[in-house]
C-alpha positions in Angstrom: 11.7 -23.4 -32.3 12.1 -22.5 -28.6 11.5 -18.9 -29.4 8.3 -19.6 -31.3 7.0 -21.7 -28.3 7.9 -18.9 -25.9 5.9 -16.4 -28.1 2.9 -18.7 -28.1 2.9 -18.9 -24.3 4.5 -15.7 -22.9 3.3 -16.4 -19.3 5.5 -19.5 -19.2 8.4 -18.2 -21.4 11.0 -18.3 -18.7 10.2 -22.0 -17.8 10.3 -22.9 -21.5 13.7 -21.3 -22.0 15.0 -23.0 -18.8 13.8 -26.4 -20.0 15.7 -25.9 -23.2 18.9 -25.1 -21.1 18.9 -21.4 -22.1 20.0 -18.9 -19.4 17.4 -16.3 -18.6 17.6 -12.9 -16.9 14.5 -12.0 -14.9 13.8 -9.0 -12.7 10.7 -8.6 -10.7 9.0 -5.3 -11.3 7.1 -5.3 -8.0 7.3 -2.0 -6.1 5.6 -0.5 -3.1 1.8 -0.6 -2.9 0.3 2.8 -3.9 -0.9 5.1 -1.2 -4.3 4.2 0.1 -6.4 2.5 2.8 -6.4 -1.3 2.6 -8.1 -4.2 4.4 -6.1 -6.0 7.0 -6.3 -9.7 7.6 -7.7 -9.4 11.1 -11.2 -8.2 11.8 -11.5 -4.5 12.7 -8.2 -3.7 11.0 -7.1 -1.5 8.1 -3.6 -0.8 6.7 -2.9 2.8 5.7 -0.1 3.4 3.2 1.2 7.0 2.8 3.2 8.6 0.0 7.0 8.8 0.1 9.4 7.3 2.6 10.3 8.0 6.2 8.3 9.3 9.1 4.5 10.0 8.5 1.6 11.3 10.5 -1.9 9.9 10.0 -5.3 11.2 11.0 -8.6 9.2 11.4 -12.1 10.5 11.2 -15.5 8.8 11.4 -17.5 11.7 10.0 -15.9 12.3 6.6 -13.0 14.5 7.8 -15.1 17.1 9.7 -13.4 16.1 13.0 -10.3 14.1 13.8 -10.9 11.2 16.1 -7.4 9.9 16.4 -3.8 10.5 15.2 -1.1 8.0 14.5 2.6 8.5 13.9 5.0 6.0 12.1 8.6 5.8 11.3 7.6 4.4 7.9 4.9 5.1 5.3 2.6 2.5 6.8 0.5 2.2 9.9 -1.6 -0.8 10.9 -4.8 0.2 12.6 -6.5 -2.6 14.6 -9.0 -0.9 17.0 -11.8 -0.2 14.5 -15.4 -1.3 14.6 -16.5 -3.4 11.6 -19.7 -1.6 10.9 -18.2 1.9 10.8 -16.8 3.7 7.7 -13.6 5.5 8.5 -11.6 8.2 6.7 -7.9 8.6 6.8 -5.3 11.1 5.5 -1.6 11.3 5.9 1.4 13.5 5.4 5.1 13.0 5.4 7.3 14.4 8.1 10.2 16.3 6.5 13.3 17.8 7.9 13.6 20.8 10.3 10.0 20.4 11.6 8.4 20.7 8.1 5.7 18.5 6.7 4.3 17.7 3.3 0.7 18.7 2.5 -2.1 16.5 3.8 -3.4 13.9 1.4 -7.1 13.8 0.5 -9.3 11.9 2.9 -9.8 8.2 1.8 -12.4 6.0 3.3 -12.8 2.3 3.9 -14.8 0.0 6.2 -13.0 -2.7 8.0 -14.3 -6.3 7.8 
């Protein structure tokens, strides 16, 4: 009977099993956010997430990647950019810093406009 109820309401199956005093095993499948350019909570901010782990380099452009306006470095795959104008579309790309002075290939340019 408990199993049938759980099948009818899979979103609440764990709570149903617990209310019937069954032990449940649950593992969250949440992983890192995919690489990209995301809105930050503060005005004029964007969050850039690169691929892979470790040190990364990031480049910013306001003309579609024709010229680089600013570069950022990070000891992680993420950089928070907070000095942007809200009415300007920006493009970003990134690459991973590897060992012995090597780097991965640059990502494609990805654009976003901060709030």
